[in-house]
ZALO-171122 format. One record per residue (C-alpha): x, y, z; residue number from 0. Coordinates in pm, whole numbers, plus 50000, padded with zeros to 5 digits. Layout:
! ZALO-171122
- X	Y	Z	NUM
...
! end
This chain:
! ZALO-171122
- 77187	44394	66439	0
- 77545	44420	66563	1
- 77702	44119	66725	2
- 77893	44126	67053	3
- 78063	43874	67277	4
- 77876	43736	67576	5
- 78123	43925	67799	6
- 78039	44251	67622	7
- 77667	44185	67657	8
- 77711	44108	68027	9
- 77906	44426	68100	10
- 77666	44638	67890	11
- 77375	44505	68093	12
- 77551	44555	68426	13
- 77620	44916	68336	14
- 77256	44961	68232	15
- 77158	44827	68578	16
- 77380	45089	68747	17
- 77650	44847	68861	18
- 77985	45019	68925	19
- 78196	44739	69071	20
- 78237	44362	69065	21
- 78399	44184	69362	22
- 78604	43871	69305	23
- 78930	43691	69236	24
- 79046	43668	68875	25
- 79098	43334	68699	26
- 79134	43202	68346	27
- 78767	43110	68306	28
- 78681	43471	68392	29
- 78932	43626	68152	30
- 78678	43730	67891	31
- 78467	43909	68153	32
- 78748	44071	68351	33
- 78914	44193	68031	34
- 78589	44358	67927	35
- 78556	44524	68269	36
- 78916	44647	68239	37
- 78839	44824	67913	38
- 78524	45002	68033	39
- 78467	45329	68213	40
- 78216	45334	68498	41
- 78277	44983	68625	42
- 78577	44833	68809	43
- 78702	44500	68937	44
- 78746	44486	69316	45
- 79020	44235	69391	46
- 78952	44056	69721	47
- 79162	43776	69870	48
- 78875	43529	69900	49
- 78559	43511	69690	50
- 78355	43459	70008	51
- 78460	43807	70116	52
- 78356	43938	69775	53
- 78006	43799	69823	54
- 77981	43952	70173	55
- 78103	44286	70038	56
- 77852	44279	69753	57
- 77577	44197	70002	58
- 77668	44498	70215	59
- 77658	44724	69910	60
- 77316	44590	69813	61
- 77189	44628	70171	62
- 77289	44995	70184	63
- 77169	45098	69837	64
- 76887	44858	69757	65
- 77041	44835	69409	66
- 77205	44541	69236	67
- 77556	44443	69349	68
- 77778	44187	69176	69
- 78043	43932	69269	70
- 78223	43668	69066	71
- 78428	43352	69097	72
- 78628	43150	68847	73
- 78546	42786	68771	74
- 78539	42519	69039	75
- 78689	42633	69371	76
- 78671	42997	69264	77
- 78294	43000	69260	78
- 78240	42752	69544	79
- 78421	43003	69767	80
- 78126	43235	69695	81
- 77879	42994	69850	82
- 77875	43103	70215	83
- 77858	43473	70135	84
- 77578	43414	69884	85
- 77378	43218	70141	86
- 77404	43523	70363	87
- 77297	43759	70083	88
- 76999	43544	69988	89
- 76877	43498	70344	90
- 76923	43870	70410	91
- 76706	43948	70104	92
- 76951	44172	69921	93
- 76979	44185	69539	94
- 77310	44029	69435	95
- 77415	43884	69099	96
- 77687	43619	69115	97
- 77887	43525	68807	98
- 78001	43166	68844	99
- 78249	43090	68566	100
- 78257	42734	68435	101
- 78509	42502	68269	102
- 78513	42486	67884	103
- 78166	42386	67769	104
- 78289	42086	67567	105
- 78446	41938	67881	106
- 78138	41954	68105	107
- 78047	41603	68221	108
- 78395	41456	68171	109
- 78526	41511	68527	110
- 78756	41777	68385	111
- 79004	41970	68602	112
- 78812	42185	68855	113
- 78476	42065	68726	114
- 78172	42138	68942	115
- 77809	42202	68853	116
- 77727	42549	68988	117
- 77372	42536	68854	118
- 77313	42264	69116	119
- 77544	42395	69388	120
- 77383	42739	69412	121
- 77018	42639	69372	122
- 76936	42658	69743	123
- 77086	43004	69794	124
- 76943	43176	69487	125
- 76617	43284	69330	126
- 76757	43225	68980	127
- 77045	42999	68879	128
- 77103	42906	68515	129
- 77381	42785	68286	130
- 77441	42988	67970	131
- 77536	42697	67747	132
- 77496	42881	67417	133
- 77571	43247	67334	134
- 77215	43301	67207	135
- 77090	43254	67563	136
- 77300	43539	67697	137
- 77076	43843	67649	138
- 76766	43688	67799	139
- 76936	43498	68081	140
- 77140	43799	68193	141
- 76835	44026	68192	142
- 76617	43766	68366	143
- 76883	43709	68632	144
- 76921	44078	68709	145
- 76546	44140	68720	146
- 76490	43835	68941	147
- 76752	43953	69191	148
- 76592	44298	69203	149
- 76226	44195	69222	150
- 76268	43900	69457	151
- 76536	44071	69665	152
- 76774	43780	69655	153
- 77062	43617	69472	154
- 77075	43535	69101	155
- 77357	43318	68965	156
- 77473	43311	68605	157
- 77694	43013	68519	158
- 77909	43103	68217	159
- 78170	42865	68067	160
- 78493	43044	67985	161
- 78474	42970	67612	162
- 78113	43092	67589	163
- 78214	43430	67735	164
- 78427	43493	67423	165
- 78164	43390	67167	166
- 77948	43640	66977	167
- 77575	43670	66931	168
- 77322	43936	66832	169
- 77319	44211	67092	170
- 77020	44445	67125	171
- 77032	44735	67370	172
- 76984	44610	67728	173
- 76629	44627	67856	174
- 76553	44603	68227	175
- 76192	44723	68248	176
- 76155	44660	68623	177
- 76475	44842	68715	178
- 76309	45156	68853	179
- 75956	45029	68905	180
- 75806	45045	69252	181
- 75494	44841	69327	182
- 75279	44883	69638	183
- 75080	44579	69743	184
- 74777	44646	69966	185
- 74539	44382	70109	186
- 74171	44368	70021	187
- 73935	44598	70219	188
- 73757	44308	70391	189
- 74090	44172	70517	190
- 74189	44514	70650	191
- 73854	44539	70828	192
- 73908	44199	70993	193
- 74253	44306	71114	194
- 74117	44635	71251	195
- 73833	44459	71434	196
- 74079	44225	71604	197
- 74320	44503	71700	198
- 74040	44727	71826	199
- 73917	44460	72067	200
- 74260	44400	72222	201
- 74330	44564	72558	202
- 74707	44504	72562	203
- 74847	44529	72208	204
- 75221	44492	72139	205
- 75389	44549	71803	206
- 75683	44336	71691	207
- 75860	44520	71407	208
- 76133	44401	71174	209
- 76327	44497	70863	210
- 76005	44514	70663	211
- 75945	44848	70839	212
- 76242	45006	70660	213
- 76021	45255	70476	214
- 75733	45260	70723	215
- 75872	45455	71020	216
- 75604	45726	71025	217
- 75323	45472	70980	218
- 75470	45254	71255	219
- 75468	45541	71505	220
- 75113	45641	71410	221
- 74995	45282	71458	222
- 75169	45253	71796	223
- 75006	45578	71908	224
- 74659	45468	71796	225
- 74685	45128	71964	226
- 74871	45246	72274	227
- 75118	44974	72183	228
- 75482	44932	72284	229
- 75708	44845	71991	230
- 75957	44560	72023	231
- 76211	44538	71742	232
- 76380	44239	71586	233
- 76756	44272	71534	234
- 76729	44329	71156	235
- 76471	44598	71226	236
- 76685	44787	71479	237
- 76826	45046	71238	238
- 76478	45123	71101	239
- 76258	45098	71412	240
- 76470	45243	71692	241
- 76533	45603	71567	242
- 76322	45874	71732	243
- 76070	45619	71852	244
- 75914	45689	72195	245
- 75722	45361	72173	246
- 76032	45143	72126	247
- 76099	44920	72427	248
- 76401	44730	72296	249
- 76459	44386	72152	250
- 76350	44040	72249	251
- 76505	43705	72165	252
- 76837	43560	72273	253
- 77012	43898	72242	254
- 76725	44108	72372	255
- 76616	44303	72677	256
- 76386	44201	72959	257
- 76162	44494	72864	258
- 76108	44366	72510	259
- 76040	44014	72633	260
- 75779	44123	72888	261
- 75611	44366	72647	262
- 75545	44066	72422	263
- 75452	43815	72689	264
- 75214	44055	72865	265
- 75021	44121	72544	266
- 74679	43978	72469	267
- 74708	44098	72108	268
- 75016	44093	71886	269
- 75080	44285	71564	270
- 75374	44148	71363	271
- 75507	44396	71108	272
- 75759	44294	70843	273
- 75939	44040	71058	274
- 76019	43672	71033	275
- 76155	43665	71391	276
- 76253	43298	71429	277
- 76230	43227	71803	278
- 75884	43097	71888	279
- 75970	43072	72257	280
- 75994	43452	72273	281
- 75651	43511	72118	282
- 75318	43493	72309	283
- 75156	43186	72157	284
- 74818	43251	72324	285
- 74784	43610	72202	286
- 74550	43692	71915	287
- 74781	43782	71628	288
- 74770	43997	71315	289
- 75066	43975	71079	290
- 75154	44205	70788	291
- 75429	44098	70549	292
- 75507	44147	70181	293
- 75596	43777	70164	294
- 75293	43562	70223	295
- 75507	43259	70306	296
- 75624	43435	70624	297
- 75273	43466	70766	298
- 75193	43219	71040	299
- 75515	43024	71046	300
- 75635	43158	71385	301
- 75303	43218	71564	302
- 74941	43115	71522	303
- 74813	43408	71315	304
- 74442	43487	71316	305
- 74449	43757	71046	306
- 74728	43765	70788	307
- 74770	44058	70552	308
- 74997	44019	70250	309
- 75119	44365	70160	310
- 75376	44641	70180	311
- 75397	44743	70547	312
- 75383	45119	70488	313
- 75099	45106	70236	314
- 74903	44854	70442	315
- 74932	45058	70761	316
- 74822	45372	70574	317
- 74498	45200	70477	318
- 74458	45030	70815	319
- 74506	45339	71033	320
- 74168	45504	70958	321
- 73997	45183	71075	322
- 74170	45175	71415	323
- 74011	45314	71731	324
- 74239	45536	71939	325
- 74294	45355	72269	326
- 74273	45579	72574	327
- 74405	45319	72818	328
- 74786	45354	72805	329
- 74867	45132	73106	330
- 75023	44853	72897	331
- 75237	45099	72701	332
- 75345	45294	73010	333
- 75442	44977	73196	334
- 75652	44861	72901	335
- 75819	45202	72873	336
- 75908	45199	73243	337
- 76046	44845	73209	338
- 76259	44966	72918	339
- 76401	45257	73119	340
- 76499	45012	73396	341
- 76646	44761	73152	342
- 76840	45035	72974	343
- 76974	45159	73309	344
- 77084	44809	73409	345
- 77262	44753	73078	346
- 77437	45091	73091	347
- 77562	45017	73443	348
- 77750	44716	73301	349
- 77927	44929	73038	350
- 78199	45061	73266	351
- 78572	45032	73301	352
- 78807	45046	73598	353
- 79137	45225	73536	354
- 79436	44996	73569	355
- 79250	44675	73488	356
- 79431	44432	73257	357
- 79128	44371	73036	358
- 78800	44543	72959	359
- 78432	44469	72977	360
- 78321	44440	72613	361
- 78011	44648	72692	362
- 78241	44940	72772	363
- 78406	44912	72431	364
- 78069	44914	72255	365
- 77938	45205	72462	366
- 78239	45424	72383	367
- 78220	45334	72015	368
- 77859	45448	72016	369
- 77951	45774	72189	370
- 78245	45863	71965	371
- 78122	45740	71627	372
- 77980	45985	71375	373
- 77607	46040	71340	374
- 77604	45866	71000	375
- 77842	45580	71077	376
- 77788	45245	70907	377
- 77846	44963	71156	378
- 77903	44598	71076	379
- 77925	44325	71337	380
- 78043	43967	71348	381
- 77811	43691	71462	382
- 77844	43606	71831	383
- 77920	43842	72114	384
- 77998	44144	71886	385
- 77638	44122	71765	386
- 77516	44119	72126	387
- 77710	44434	72213	388
- 77602	44605	71889	389
- 77239	44520	71957	390
- 77250	44648	72314	391
- 77481	44949	72301	392
- 77477	45103	71955	393
- 77205	45366	71916	394
- 77045	45444	71581	395
- 76914	45779	71466	396
- 76787	45724	71112	397
- 77128	45801	70956	398
- 77343	45526	71106	399
- 77327	45182	70947	400
- 77384	44830	71079	401
- 77485	44524	70876	402
- 77546	44174	71001	403
- 77485	43809	70922	404
- 77162	43817	71119	405
- 76974	43540	70935	406
- 77249	43311	70808	407
- 77460	43355	71122	408
- 77800	43320	70956	409
- 78132	43398	71117	410
- 78377	43637	70949	411
- 78121	43869	70791	412
- 78207	44201	70958	413
- 78533	44295	70784	414
- 78429	44212	70424	415
- 78090	44376	70476	416
- 78272	44685	70601	417
- 78482	44678	70284	418
- 78170	44681	70067	419
- 78015	44957	70278	420
- 78325	45176	70258	421
- 78356	45141	69881	422
- 77988	45226	69845	423
- 78014	45533	70071	424
- 78379	45642	70069	425
- 78308	45961	70262	426
- 78136	45795	70557	427
- 78282	45640	70869	428
- 78266	45260	70865	429
- 78333	45060	71181	430
- 78342	44680	71201	431
- 78284	44513	71539	432
- 78478	44191	71486	433
- 78523	43883	71699	434
- 78874	43749	71727	435
- 78760	43421	71570	436
- 78566	43594	71294	437
- 78850	43831	71209	438
- 79103	43547	71195	439
- 78883	43339	70964	440
- 78908	43589	70675	441
- 79214	43773	70800	442
- 79356	43798	70449	443
- 79104	44072	70374	444
- 79313	44302	70592	445
- 79549	44304	70294	446
- 79256	44398	70071	447
- 79180	44699	70292	448
- 79544	44801	70268	449
- 79568	44753	69892	450
- 79244	44940	69820	451
- 79325	45212	70074	452
- 78981	45183	70230	453
- 78976	45357	70571	454
- 78769	45090	70749	455
- 78807	45078	71127	456
- 78816	44722	71266	457
- 78757	44683	71639	458
- 78848	44330	71748	459
- 78684	44205	72068	460
- 78981	43994	72168	461
- 78882	43745	72438	462
- 79096	43454	72311	463
- 78790	43238	72258	464
- 78485	43165	72052	465
- 78293	43351	72319	466
- 77931	43294	72220	467
- 77991	42922	72170	468
- 78135	42908	72523	469
- 77820	43075	72656	470
- 77607	42816	72480	471
- 77817	42536	72628	472
- 77791	42677	72979	473
- 77413	42713	72947	474
- 77392	42348	72840	475
- 77607	42234	73133	476
- 77903	42145	72911	477
- 78265	42229	72982	478
- 78395	42446	72700	479
- 78600	42248	72453	480
- 78760	42353	72127	481
- 78680	42719	72184	482
- 79015	42859	72297	483
- 79201	43080	72052	484
- 79574	43142	72078	485
- 79574	43490	71931	486
- 79864	43706	71821	487
- 79893	44073	71902	488
- 79653	44181	71628	489
- 79779	44540	71639	490
- 80136	44426	71574	491
- 80012	44197	71298	492
- 79834	44492	71136	493
- 80149	44706	71156	494
- 80345	44429	70984	495
- 80091	44445	70701	496
- 80127	44822	70671	497
- 79801	44900	70854	498
- 79778	45118	71166	499
- 79743	44897	71475	500
- 79641	44998	71827	501
- 79622	44756	72119	502
- 79448	44846	72443	503
- 79367	44649	72757	504
- 79349	44921	73023	505
- 79001	45080	73027	506
- 79155	45418	73110	507
- 79333	45418	72772	508
- 79029	45319	72566	509
- 78870	45663	72502	510
- 79193	45801	72358	511
- 79254	45482	72159	512
- 78911	45504	71993	513
- 78961	45873	71920	514
- 79299	45799	71759	515
- 79147	45518	71554	516
- 78866	45737	71422	517
- 79101	46025	71343	518
- 79341	45813	71135	519
- 79285	45859	70759	520
- 79348	45496	70662	521
- 79242	45152	70782	522
- 79300	45074	71152	523
- 79295	44763	71368	524
- 79197	44833	71731	525
- 79287	44521	71928	526
- 79063	44552	72236	527
- 79153	44295	72500	528
- 78821	44210	72668	529
- 78718	43976	72945	530
- 78667	43618	72837	531
- 78434	43539	73126	532
- 78178	43808	73046	533
- 77826	43664	73048	534
- 77549	43789	72823	535
- 77218	43710	72987	536
- 76908	43657	72770	537
- 76589	43838	72873	538
- 76452	43523	73034	539
- 76627	43213	73167	540
- 76457	42875	73138	541
- 76483	42608	73404	542
- 76693	42393	73172	543
- 76947	42674	73140	544
- 76966	42718	73517	545
- 77019	42345	73552	546
- 77275	42348	73273	547
- 77477	42632	73422	548
- 77470	42470	73766	549
- 77594	42149	73608	550
- 77869	42342	73433	551
- 77994	42497	73758	552
- 77997	42155	73926	553
- 78187	41998	73636	554
- 78433	42286	73629	555
- 78514	42254	73998	556
- 78540	41876	73988	557
- 78771	41890	73687	558
- 79008	42130	73863	559
- 78886	42436	73674	560
- 78739	42616	73971	561
- 78940	42927	73884	562
- 78703	42973	73592	563
- 78408	42998	73832	564
- 78594	43259	74040	565
- 78667	43458	73725	566
- 78302	43437	73622	567
- 78193	43569	73961	568
- 78455	43845	73960	569
- 78365	43958	73608	570
- 77987	43941	73631	571
- 77879	43956	73995	572
- 78133	44160	74186	573
- 78068	44485	73999	574
! end
């Protein structure tokens, strides 16, 4: 059997897995691997400015394709930079392989320059994390890592010392037997019968649907029709549940609609489909609950579940549907649909702009982006207020996609995720809804967009603050502190970097600015100056929040910051 270096074996196996790019920053401990990538056709090195961005970009690629994506970091700081992005990938359940290079193997344990122990560091954010300490481990560890990432839909980390990457070992042809396998898990008949009996006895059934419904759209609609059930979607389920769905009544949770909240709270029976929605306070704890999820560990950890079905959502619903009685009473569904129409109307009335104003309502920016974007646009959004506006104003049709840090909740995800999306689909429109804080945190990736000539459109919601954190402080009755951002003119900054920059603060100029941004063939920064005092109200307000906000207004006035209260009233009430 021919012998090859560990680097050759790694690249052979990546190519066999269909990998076409590796995101990272080069370094000496990666030299054996990057040199092998350089010599090969069909795979390329994507040079980012920060390994964290590389992990976010790989995660976006994996999210869009469902296939393996890869990122890499050199020893020590190079691979610890990957950590935050890999946490996001793992919690978002996307298949990513991370190559964490290591110091020379003979030096491990001696407190050598840049020494860390990645096999410990990455344990919590991976499904597989192993050190290849000897070249004879390479074939099996690489194949196991890739197959684990694919089958468990998570992160696998291979720790490879720089010297080991150059050593040779026997190299059979790569074998990845699970690469194209698709398994369908269906619960036992008696469990399906128990679920059907419970659902058939409910008079007011509501469905809460999440990302696990990605391939179950038809079955979801058939189930909603049979049960006369409104469908509330979790944020990660929005792109899959919302399209062409007459039963959809919006979101619930901190970013949701009143209609979604009431559809859940009015239910006597709840059907949870492919969602690990984390906010117990927005779920009806007294309702009788059926939960279907491919991951058994998700069942019952957010609500008291009476019947739990471990299985693929689409396959499980297909076998459950014949057991369901068609409910003739549609009062619960019709009430929820009417509530949704009213909630949608109220939200749309906030998405306006007055010509001549010196700043814009962020809802207006999001609404116009939705109207002017292509039918197959890929959107990314930063955590915080950009996620709120994306959740409430972007509409999905089955072709548009939405990526964010919805489980890990990291800042600075939107631009690097947009990079990965654009490289994956170079012919599609990619728009990142970025916060000013999030954009600034990984601002160096603007140079990556320029260098790679990726035509990503970055819309910065520039309110000179960490806006969502300020909302949380106000709700808790705390004067905002440490949230102010002294921003530059981001459009001018982009122009200095050789990227098209457009700055707009007058609502009358926004439609033309967005049109110009979308028409430009290269990357663009749209610096949208929005109102700092804009409030985003959750679907329900608890007494503690009312008390907290009242306390905030009192503290603000007593501390001489009464102008903030006037601005809040002007922005949110006098409209």
